[in-house]
BASEKOL-487224 format. One record per atom (N, C-alpha, C): residue in one letter; chain; z, x, y. Coordinates in steps of 0.05 Angstrom, whole numbers, plus 32768, in hexadecimal, padded with zeros to 4 digits. Layout:
REM BASEKOL-487224
@rest->a | kette->A | Z->Z | X->X | Y->Y
...
***
This chain:
REM BASEKOL-487224
@rest->x | kette->A | Z->89C0 | X->93FC | Y->78E4
@rest->x | kette->A | Z->89CC | X->93E2 | Y->78EC
@rest->x | kette->A | Z->89EA | X->93E2 | Y->78E6
@rest->x | kette->A | Z->89F9 | X->93DB | Y->78FA
@rest->x | kette->A | Z->8A16 | X->93DA | Y->78F6
@rest->x | kette->A | Z->8A1F | X->93C1 | Y->78E8
@rest->x | kette->A | Z->8A30 | X->93C5 | Y->78D4
@rest->x | kette->A | Z->8A3C | X->93AE | Y->78C6
@rest->x | kette->A | Z->8A5A | X->93B2 | Y->78C3
@rest->x | kette->A | Z->8A68 | X->939D | Y->78C7
@rest->x | kette->A | Z->8A85 | X->939C | Y->78C2
@rest->x | kette->A | Z->8A8A | X->9382 | Y->78B3
@rest->x | kette->A | Z->8A93 | X->9383 | Y->789B
@rest->x | kette->A | Z->8A95 | X->936B | Y->788A
@rest->x | kette->A | Z->8AB1 | X->936A | Y->787D
@rest->x | kette->A | Z->8ABF | X->9355 | Y->7884
@rest->x | kette->A | Z->8ADA | X->9351 | Y->7878
@rest->x | kette->A | Z->8AD7 | X->9340 | Y->7860
@rest->x | kette->A | Z->8AE9 | X->9343 | Y->784D
@rest->x | kette->A | Z->8AEA | X->9333 | Y->7835
@rest->x | kette->A | Z->8B06 | X->9332 | Y->782A
@rest->x | kette->A | Z->8B0B | X->9320 | Y->7818
@rest->x | kette->A | Z->8B25 | X->931F | Y->780B
@rest->x | kette->A | Z->8B37 | X->9309 | Y->7814
@rest->x | kette->A | Z->8B2F | X->92FA | Y->7828
@rest->x | kette->A | Z->8B40 | X->92E4 | Y->7830
@rest->x | kette->A | Z->8B41 | X->92CD | Y->781C
@rest->x | kette->A | Z->8B52 | X->92BA | Y->7821
@rest->x | kette->A | Z->8B54 | X->92A3 | Y->780F
@rest->x | kette->A | Z->8B6D | X->9294 | Y->7814
@rest->x | kette->A | Z->8B73 | X->9282 | Y->7801
@rest->x | kette->A | Z->8B8B | X->9272 | Y->7802
@rest->x | kette->A | Z->8BA0 | X->927E | Y->77F0
@rest->x | kette->A | Z->8BB8 | X->9282 | Y->77FA
@rest->x | kette->A | Z->8BCE | X->928E | Y->77EB
@rest->x | kette->A | Z->8BE8 | X->927F | Y->77F1
@rest->x | kette->A | Z->8BF9 | X->927E | Y->77DE
@rest->x | kette->A | Z->8C13 | X->9271 | Y->77E2
@rest->x | kette->A | Z->8C26 | X->9283 | Y->77F2
@rest->x | kette->A | Z->8C39 | X->9278 | Y->7800
@rest->x | kette->A | Z->8C4D | X->9288 | Y->780E
@rest->x | kette->A | Z->8C5A | X->929C | Y->77FB
@rest->x | kette->A | Z->8C5D | X->92B4 | Y->7804
@rest->x | kette->A | Z->8C68 | X->92C9 | Y->77F3
@rest->x | kette->A | Z->8C54 | X->92D9 | Y->77E3
@rest->x | kette->A | Z->8C3B | X->92CF | Y->77E4
@rest->x | kette->A | Z->8C26 | X->92DD | Y->77D5
@rest->x | kette->A | Z->8C1A | X->92F4 | Y->77E4
@rest->x | kette->A | Z->8C05 | X->9300 | Y->77D8
@rest->x | kette->A | Z->8BF9 | X->9318 | Y->77E3
@rest->x | kette->A | Z->8BDA | X->9315 | Y->77E4
@rest->x | kette->A | Z->8BCE | X->9322 | Y->77F6
@rest->x | kette->A | Z->8BB1 | X->9324 | Y->77F8
@rest->x | kette->A | Z->8BAA | X->9340 | Y->7802
@rest->x | kette->A | Z->8B93 | X->934A | Y->77FA
@rest->x | kette->A | Z->8B88 | X->9363 | Y->7805
@rest->x | kette->A | Z->8B6E | X->935D | Y->7812
@rest->x | kette->A | Z->8B6C | X->9362 | Y->782B
@rest->x | kette->A | Z->8B53 | X->935F | Y->783A
@rest->x | kette->A | Z->8B44 | X->937A | Y->783A
@rest->x | kette->A | Z->8B2A | X->9378 | Y->7838
@rest->x | kette->A | Z->8B19 | X->9390 | Y->7839
@rest->x | kette->A | Z->8B07 | X->938E | Y->7852
@rest->x | kette->A | Z->8B00 | X->93A5 | Y->785D
@rest->x | kette->A | Z->8AEE | X->93A7 | Y->7873
@rest->x | kette->A | Z->8AD9 | X->93BD | Y->786B
@rest->x | kette->A | Z->8AC1 | X->93B4 | Y->7865
@rest->x | kette->A | Z->8AAC | X->93C6 | Y->785E
@rest->x | kette->A | Z->8A9A | X->93CB | Y->7876
@rest->x | kette->A | Z->8A94 | X->93E4 | Y->787C
@rest->x | kette->A | Z->8A84 | X->93EA | Y->7894
@rest->x | kette->A | Z->8A6C | X->93FB | Y->788D
@rest->x | kette->A | Z->8A59 | X->93FB | Y->789E
@rest->x | kette->A | Z->8A42 | X->940D | Y->789C
@rest->x | kette->A | Z->8A34 | X->940F | Y->78B7
@rest->x | kette->A | Z->8A24 | X->9423 | Y->78BA
@rest->x | kette->A | Z->8A14 | X->9426 | Y->78D2
@rest->x | kette->A | Z->8A20 | X->9435 | Y->78E9
@rest->x | kette->A | Z->8A38 | X->9440 | Y->78E5
@rest->x | kette->A | Z->8A44 | X->9451 | Y->78FA
@rest->x | kette->A | Z->8A57 | X->9465 | Y->78EC
@rest->x | kette->A | Z->8A60 | X->9478 | Y->78FB
@rest->x | kette->A | Z->8A70 | X->948E | Y->78F0
@rest->x | kette->A | Z->8A8D | X->9486 | Y->78EE
@rest->x | kette->A | Z->8A93 | X->9478 | Y->78D8
@rest->x | kette->A | Z->8AAC | X->946B | Y->78D4
@rest->x | kette->A | Z->8AC5 | X->947C | Y->78DA
@rest->x | kette->A | Z->8AC4 | X->9495 | Y->78D2
@rest->x | kette->A | Z->8ADC | X->94A6 | Y->78D4
@rest->x | kette->A | Z->8AE4 | X->94AC | Y->78F1
@rest->x | kette->A | Z->8AD2 | X->94A6 | Y->7904
@rest->x | kette->A | Z->8AD8 | X->94AA | Y->7920
@rest->x | kette->A | Z->8ADF | X->9490 | Y->792E
@rest->x | kette->A | Z->8AE5 | X->947B | Y->791F
@rest->x | kette->A | Z->8AEB | X->9461 | Y->792A
@rest->x | kette->A | Z->8B07 | X->9459 | Y->7923
@rest->x | kette->A | Z->8B16 | X->9450 | Y->7937
@rest->x | kette->A | Z->8B30 | X->9443 | Y->7932
@rest->x | kette->A | Z->8B2B | X->9427 | Y->7926
@rest->x | kette->A | Z->8B3A | X->9421 | Y->7912
@rest->x | kette->A | Z->8B37 | X->9407 | Y->7905
@rest->x | kette->A | Z->8B4F | X->93F5 | Y->790D
@rest->x | kette->A | Z->8B49 | X->93DE | Y->7915
@rest->x | kette->A | Z->8B5E | X->93CA | Y->791B
@rest->x | kette->A | Z->8B59 | X->93B1 | Y->790B
@rest->x | kette->A | Z->8B6E | X->93A6 | Y->7901
@rest->x | kette->A | Z->8B6C | X->938B | Y->78F6
@rest->x | kette->A | Z->8B79 | X->9378 | Y->790A
@rest->x | kette->A | Z->8B6A | X->9362 | Y->7910
@rest->x | kette->A | Z->8B73 | X->934D | Y->7922
@rest->x | kette->A | Z->8B75 | X->9333 | Y->7912
@rest->x | kette->A | Z->8B84 | X->9320 | Y->791D
@rest->x | kette->A | Z->8B84 | X->9306 | Y->7911
@rest->x | kette->A | Z->8B85 | X->92F1 | Y->7927
@rest->x | kette->A | Z->8B7A | X->92DA | Y->7920
@rest->x | kette->A | Z->8B7A | X->92C4 | Y->7933
@rest->x | kette->A | Z->8B84 | X->92AB | Y->7925
@rest->x | kette->A | Z->8B9D | X->92A3 | Y->7929
@rest->x | kette->A | Z->8BA7 | X->928B | Y->791D
@rest->x | kette->A | Z->8B9A | X->9272 | Y->7929
@rest->x | kette->A | Z->8B9A | X->925C | Y->791C
@rest->x | kette->A | Z->8B8D | X->9244 | Y->7926
@rest->x | kette->A | Z->8B99 | X->923C | Y->7941
@rest->x | kette->A | Z->8B88 | X->9239 | Y->7955
@rest->x | kette->A | Z->8B90 | X->9230 | Y->796F
@rest->x | kette->A | Z->8B9E | X->9245 | Y->7980
@rest->x | kette->A | Z->8B9D | X->925E | Y->7977
@rest->x | kette->A | Z->8BAB | X->9273 | Y->7986
@rest->x | kette->A | Z->8B98 | X->928A | Y->798D
@rest->x | kette->A | Z->8BA2 | X->929C | Y->799D
@rest->x | kette->A | Z->8B92 | X->92B4 | Y->79A5
@rest->x | kette->A | Z->8B91 | X->92C8 | Y->798E
@rest->x | kette->A | Z->8B7C | X->92D8 | Y->798F
@rest->x | kette->A | Z->8B7A | X->92EE | Y->797B
@rest->x | kette->A | Z->8B8E | X->9303 | Y->7982
@rest->x | kette->A | Z->8B9B | X->930E | Y->796E
@rest->x | kette->A | Z->8BAF | X->9323 | Y->7971
@rest->x | kette->A | Z->8BAA | X->933A | Y->795E
@rest->x | kette->A | Z->8BB1 | X->9352 | Y->7967
@rest->x | kette->A | Z->8BAD | X->9368 | Y->7955
@rest->x | kette->A | Z->8BC5 | X->936A | Y->7942
@rest->x | kette->A | Z->8BBF | X->9372 | Y->792A
@rest->x | kette->A | Z->8BD4 | X->9372 | Y->7915
@rest->x | kette->A | Z->8BDA | X->938F | Y->790D
@rest->x | kette->A | Z->8BC6 | X->93A0 | Y->790B
@rest->x | kette->A | Z->8BCA | X->93BB | Y->7902
@rest->x | kette->A | Z->8BB4 | X->93CD | Y->790E
@rest->x | kette->A | Z->8BBB | X->93E6 | Y->7914
@rest->x | kette->A | Z->8BA8 | X->93F9 | Y->791D
@rest->x | kette->A | Z->8BAA | X->9411 | Y->790A
@rest->x | kette->A | Z->8B93 | X->941B | Y->7902
@rest->x | kette->A | Z->8B91 | X->9432 | Y->78F0
@rest->x | kette->A | Z->8B84 | X->9449 | Y->78FF
@rest->x | kette->A | Z->8B92 | X->945E | Y->7903
@rest->x | kette->A | Z->8B88 | X->9475 | Y->7913
@rest->x | kette->A | Z->8B6F | X->9481 | Y->7905
@rest->x | kette->A | Z->8B5C | X->9489 | Y->7916
@rest->x | kette->A | Z->8B45 | X->9497 | Y->790B
@rest->x | kette->A | Z->8B4C | X->94B4 | Y->7904
@rest->x | kette->A | Z->8B5E | X->94C0 | Y->7913
@rest->x | kette->A | Z->8B64 | X->94DC | Y->7910
@rest->x | kette->A | Z->8B77 | X->94E1 | Y->78F8
@rest->x | kette->A | Z->8B8A | X->94CF | Y->78F5
@rest->x | kette->A | Z->8B9F | X->94D4 | Y->78E1
@rest->x | kette->A | Z->8BA0 | X->94C0 | Y->78CA
@rest->x | kette->A | Z->8B93 | X->94A9 | Y->78CE
@rest->x | kette->A | Z->8B94 | X->9494 | Y->78BA
@rest->x | kette->A | Z->8BAE | X->9485 | Y->78BA
@rest->x | kette->A | Z->8BC0 | X->948C | Y->78CC
@rest->x | kette->A | Z->8BDA | X->947E | Y->78CE
@rest->x | kette->A | Z->8BD6 | X->9461 | Y->78D8
@rest->x | kette->A | Z->8BE3 | X->944F | Y->78CA
@rest->x | kette->A | Z->8BE1 | X->9433 | Y->78D2
@rest->x | kette->A | Z->8BFA | X->9429 | Y->78E0
@rest->x | kette->A | Z->8BF7 | X->941B | Y->78F5
@rest->x | kette->A | Z->8C0E | X->9411 | Y->7904
@rest->x | kette->A | Z->8C0A | X->93F2 | Y->7906
@rest->x | kette->A | Z->8C1F | X->93E4 | Y->78FD
@rest->x | kette->A | Z->8C1D | X->93C7 | Y->78FC
@rest->x | kette->A | Z->8C2F | X->93BB | Y->7911
@rest->x | kette->A | Z->8C2A | X->93A2 | Y->7918
@rest->x | kette->A | Z->8C3B | X->9394 | Y->792B
@rest->x | kette->A | Z->8C55 | X->938C | Y->791D
@rest->x | kette->A | Z->8C69 | X->9386 | Y->792D
@rest->x | kette->A | Z->8C84 | X->9381 | Y->7922
@rest->x | kette->A | Z->8C84 | X->9369 | Y->790F
@rest->x | kette->A | Z->8C75 | X->9355 | Y->7915
@rest->x | kette->A | Z->8C77 | X->933C | Y->7905
@rest->x | kette->A | Z->8C6D | X->9340 | Y->78E8
@rest->x | kette->A | Z->8C5E | X->9355 | Y->78E3
@rest->x | kette->A | Z->8C54 | X->935A | Y->78C8
@rest->x | kette->A | Z->8C5F | X->9374 | Y->78BC
@rest->x | kette->A | Z->8C71 | X->9381 | Y->78CB
@rest->x | kette->A | Z->8C7C | X->939A | Y->78C1
@rest->x | kette->A | Z->8C8B | X->9396 | Y->78A7
@rest->x | kette->A | Z->8C87 | X->93A7 | Y->7894
@rest->x | kette->A | Z->8C94 | X->93A4 | Y->787A
@rest->x | kette->A | Z->8C85 | X->9392 | Y->7867
@rest->x | kette->A | Z->8C71 | X->9384 | Y->7871
@rest->x | kette->A | Z->8C61 | X->9372 | Y->7860
@rest->x | kette->A | Z->8C44 | X->937A | Y->785E
@rest->x | kette->A | Z->8C39 | X->9384 | Y->7874
@rest->x | kette->A | Z->8C1C | X->938B | Y->7875
@rest->x | kette->A | Z->8C1A | X->93AA | Y->7876
@rest->x | kette->A | Z->8C07 | X->93B4 | Y->7868
@rest->x | kette->A | Z->8BFF | X->93D1 | Y->786B
@rest->x | kette->A | Z->8BE1 | X->93D2 | Y->786C
@rest->x | kette->A | Z->8BD8 | X->93E8 | Y->7877
@rest->x | kette->A | Z->8BBB | X->93EB | Y->787B
@rest->x | kette->A | Z->8BB3 | X->9408 | Y->7875
@rest->x | kette->A | Z->8B9C | X->940C | Y->786A
@rest->x | kette->A | Z->8B91 | X->9427 | Y->7865
@rest->x | kette->A | Z->8B74 | X->9427 | Y->786B
@rest->x | kette->A | Z->8B69 | X->943F | Y->786E
@rest->x | kette->A | Z->8B4D | X->9443 | Y->7871
@rest->x | kette->A | Z->8B43 | X->9457 | Y->785C
@rest->x | kette->A | Z->8B2A | X->9453 | Y->7854
@rest->x | kette->A | Z->8B1E | X->9465 | Y->7841
@rest->x | kette->A | Z->8B04 | X->9470 | Y->784F
@rest->x | kette->A | Z->8B06 | X->9488 | Y->785A
@rest->x | kette->A | Z->8AF0 | X->9492 | Y->7869
@rest->x | kette->A | Z->8AD8 | X->9499 | Y->7858
@rest->x | kette->A | Z->8ADD | X->949F | Y->783E
@rest->x | kette->A | Z->8AC7 | X->94A5 | Y->782C
@rest->x | kette->A | Z->8AB6 | X->948C | Y->7826
@rest->x | kette->A | Z->8AC3 | X->9475 | Y->7826
@rest->x | kette->A | Z->8AB5 | X->945C | Y->781F
@rest->x | kette->A | Z->8AAF | X->944B | Y->7838
@rest->x | kette->A | Z->8AB7 | X->9455 | Y->7850
@rest->x | kette->A | Z->8AB3 | X->9447 | Y->7869
@rest->x | kette->A | Z->8AC0 | X->942B | Y->7867
@rest->x | kette->A | Z->8AD8 | X->942A | Y->785D
@rest->x | kette->A | Z->8AE6 | X->9410 | Y->7859
@rest->x | kette->A | Z->8B02 | X->9412 | Y->7863
@rest->x | kette->A | Z->8B0D | X->93FA | Y->7869
@rest->x | kette->A | Z->8B29 | X->93F8 | Y->7870
@rest->x | kette->A | Z->8B34 | X->93E0 | Y->7861
@rest->x | kette->A | Z->8B4F | X->93E1 | Y->785D
@rest->x | kette->A | Z->8B5B | X->93CC | Y->784D
@rest->x | kette->A | Z->8B75 | X->93C3 | Y->785B
@rest->x | kette->A | Z->8B7B | X->93A9 | Y->7858
@rest->x | kette->A | Z->8B94 | X->939F | Y->7862
@rest->x | kette->A | Z->8BA2 | X->9391 | Y->784A
@rest->x | kette->A | Z->8BB8 | X->939D | Y->7842
@rest->x | kette->A | Z->8BC9 | X->9392 | Y->782D
@rest->x | kette->A | Z->8BDE | X->9380 | Y->7839
@rest->x | kette->A | Z->8BDE | X->9367 | Y->7831
@rest->x | kette->A | Z->8BF1 | X->9354 | Y->783D
@rest->x | kette->A | Z->8C03 | X->9349 | Y->7827
@rest->x | kette->A | Z->8C1D | X->934E | Y->7829
@rest->x | kette->A | Z->8C30 | X->9344 | Y->7815
@rest->x | kette->A | Z->8C44 | X->9331 | Y->7822
@rest->x | kette->A | Z->8C52 | X->9323 | Y->7812
@rest->x | kette->A | Z->8C66 | X->9310 | Y->781C
@rest->x | kette->A | Z->8C5B | X->92FE | Y->7832
@rest->x | kette->A | Z->8C44 | X->92F3 | Y->782D
@rest->x | kette->A | Z->8C36 | X->92E3 | Y->7841
@rest->x | kette->A | Z->8C46 | X->92CA | Y->7848
@rest->x | kette->A | Z->8C43 | X->92C3 | Y->7862
@rest->x | kette->A | Z->8C51 | X->92AC | Y->786D
@rest->x | kette->A | Z->8C3C | X->9299 | Y->7878
@rest->x | kette->A | Z->8C43 | X->927F | Y->787B
@rest->x | kette->A | Z->8C30 | X->926C | Y->7887
@rest->x | kette->A | Z->8C26 | X->9275 | Y->78A2
@rest->x | kette->A | Z->8C37 | X->9282 | Y->78B1
@rest->x | kette->A | Z->8C2F | X->928B | Y->78CC
@rest->x | kette->A | Z->8C1B | X->92A3 | Y->78CC
@rest->x | kette->A | Z->8C16 | X->92AD | Y->78B4
@rest->x | kette->A | Z->8C01 | X->92C2 | Y->78B1
@rest->x | kette->A | Z->8BE5 | X->92B5 | Y->78AF
@rest->x | kette->A | Z->8BE4 | X->929B | Y->78AD
@rest->x | kette->A | Z->8BCB | X->928D | Y->78AB
@rest->x | kette->A | Z->8BBA | X->9293 | Y->78C4
@rest->x | kette->A | Z->8BA2 | X->929D | Y->78BF
@rest->x | kette->A | Z->8B91 | X->92A4 | Y->78D6
@rest->x | kette->A | Z->8B76 | X->92AE | Y->78CB
@rest->x | kette->A | Z->8B63 | X->92B1 | Y->78DD
@rest->x | kette->A | Z->8B4A | X->92C0 | Y->78D6
@rest->x | kette->A | Z->8B50 | X->92DD | Y->78DD
@rest->x | kette->A | Z->8B4B | X->92EE | Y->78CA
@rest->x | kette->A | Z->8B51 | X->930B | Y->78CD
@rest->x | kette->A | Z->8B36 | X->9319 | Y->78D2
@rest->x | kette->A | Z->8B37 | X->932A | Y->78E6
@rest->x | kette->A | Z->8B1F | X->9339 | Y->78EF
@rest->x | kette->A | Z->8B24 | X->9357 | Y->78ED
@rest->x | kette->A | Z->8B0F | X->9365 | Y->78E6
@rest->x | kette->A | Z->8B10 | X->9382 | Y->78E6
@rest->x | kette->A | Z->8B00 | X->938C | Y->78FE
@rest->x | kette->A | Z->8B0B | X->939F | Y->790C
@rest->x | kette->A | Z->8AFE | X->93AA | Y->7924
@rest->x | kette->A | Z->8AFD | X->93C8 | Y->7922
@rest->x | kette->A | Z->8AE6 | X->93D4 | Y->7929
@rest->x | kette->A | Z->8AE3 | X->93F1 | Y->7929
@rest->x | kette->A | Z->8ADC | X->93F9 | Y->7945
@rest->x | kette->A | Z->8AEC | X->940A | Y->7951
@rest->x | kette->A | Z->8AE7 | X->9413 | Y->796D
@rest->x | kette->A | Z->8AE6 | X->9432 | Y->796E
@rest->x | kette->A | Z->8AD1 | X->943C | Y->797A
@rest->x | kette->A | Z->8ACB | X->9458 | Y->797A
@rest->x | kette->A | Z->8ADF | X->9469 | Y->798A
@rest->x | kette->A | Z->8AE2 | X->9482 | Y->7981
@rest->x | kette->A | Z->8AF3 | X->9495 | Y->798F
@rest->x | kette->A | Z->8AE3 | X->94AF | Y->7992
@rest->x | kette->A | Z->8AEC | X->94C1 | Y->79A3
@rest->x | kette->A | Z->8AE0 | X->94DB | Y->79A6
@rest->x | kette->A | Z->8AC3 | X->94DA | Y->79AD
@rest->x | kette->A | Z->8ABC | X->94C9 | Y->79BF
@rest->x | kette->A | Z->8AA0 | X->94C7 | Y->79C8
@rest->x | kette->A | Z->8A90 | X->94B1 | Y->79BA
@rest->x | kette->A | Z->8A9B | X->94A7 | Y->79A4
@rest->x | kette->A | Z->8A8D | X->9490 | Y->7997
@rest->x | kette->A | Z->8A94 | X->9477 | Y->79A7
@rest->x | kette->A | Z->8A80 | X->9468 | Y->79AE
@rest->x | kette->A | Z->8A85 | X->9452 | Y->79C1
@rest->x | kette->A | Z->8A83 | X->9436 | Y->79B4
@rest->x | kette->A | Z->8A7E | X->9435 | Y->799A
@rest->x | kette->A | Z->8A7A | X->941B | Y->798D
@rest->x | kette->A | Z->8A94 | X->940B | Y->798B
@rest->x | kette->A | Z->8A91 | X->93F1 | Y->798B
@rest->x | kette->A | Z->8AA7 | X->93DE | Y->7988
@rest->x | kette->A | Z->8A9C | X->93C7 | Y->7977
@rest->x | kette->A | Z->8AA3 | X->93C8 | Y->795D
@rest->x | kette->A | Z->8A95 | X->93B7 | Y->794A
@rest->x | kette->A | Z->8AA9 | X->93A4 | Y->793D
@rest->x | kette->A | Z->8AA0 | X->938B | Y->7939
@rest->x | kette->A | Z->8AB1 | X->9377 | Y->792D
@rest->x | kette->A | Z->8AA4 | X->936B | Y->7915
@rest->x | kette->A | Z->8AB5 | X->9363 | Y->7902
@rest->x | kette->A | Z->8AAB | X->9353 | Y->78EB
@rest->x | kette->A | Z->8AAC | X->9336 | Y->78F2
@rest->x | kette->A | Z->8AA3 | X->9326 | Y->78DF
@rest->x | kette->A | Z->8AA2 | X->9309 | Y->78E3
@rest->x | kette->A | Z->8ABC | X->92FB | Y->78DD
@rest->x | kette->A | Z->8ACF | X->9309 | Y->78D1
@rest->x | kette->A | Z->8AE9 | X->92FE | Y->78CB
@rest->x | kette->A | Z->8AEA | X->92F2 | Y->78AF
@rest->x | kette->A | Z->8B03 | X->92F1 | Y->78A5
@rest->x | kette->A | Z->8B08 | X->92E4 | Y->788B
@rest->x | kette->A | Z->8B21 | X->92D3 | Y->788D
@rest->x | kette->A | Z->8B20 | X->92BC | Y->7882
@rest->x | kette->A | Z->8B36 | X->92A8 | Y->7885
@rest->x | kette->A | Z->8B4C | X->92AE | Y->7871
@rest->x | kette->A | Z->8B64 | X->92AF | Y->787B
@rest->x | kette->A | Z->8B7C | X->92B1 | Y->786A
@rest->x | kette->A | Z->8B8D | X->9298 | Y->7870
@rest->x | kette->A | Z->8B93 | X->9289 | Y->785B
@rest->x | kette->A | Z->8BA3 | X->9271 | Y->785D
@rest->x | kette->A | Z->8BBB | X->9274 | Y->784B
@rest->x | kette->A | Z->8BD2 | X->9272 | Y->7856
@rest->x | kette->A | Z->8BEB | X->9274 | Y->7847
@rest->x | kette->A | Z->8BF8 | X->9258 | Y->7847
@rest->x | kette->A | Z->8BF8 | X->924C | Y->782F
@rest->x | kette->A | Z->8C02 | X->9230 | Y->782D
@rest->x | kette->A | Z->8C09 | X->922A | Y->7811
@rest->x | kette->A | Z->8C1D | X->9219 | Y->780E
@rest->x | kette->A | Z->8C24 | X->9210 | Y->77F3
@rest->x | kette->A | Z->8C16 | X->91F6 | Y->77EC
***
């Protein structure tokens, strides 16, 4: 059974930090590209960072560059999103997505975790 479970969200003040976790099971994690998406209130879902399956290199969007980093741990089948210097506009539900490569066809989503940046 495939599972993708995000955790670590919460309420944080502007300038604060949070680390989101994505725990997975039921598929061959190391062959899946990991993306973190977010959906701000009333807006479309947007991708925030992509972590390569082959290299583990993480590429973030410009609006979070220098503030967000992401890593994957293939031994633990997990991914992490470290968010620093958080701004109110980072408020959103954050989702972890695993999409197969190299013949793996799965496309799996977690249920999301809420991040609220407010004073």
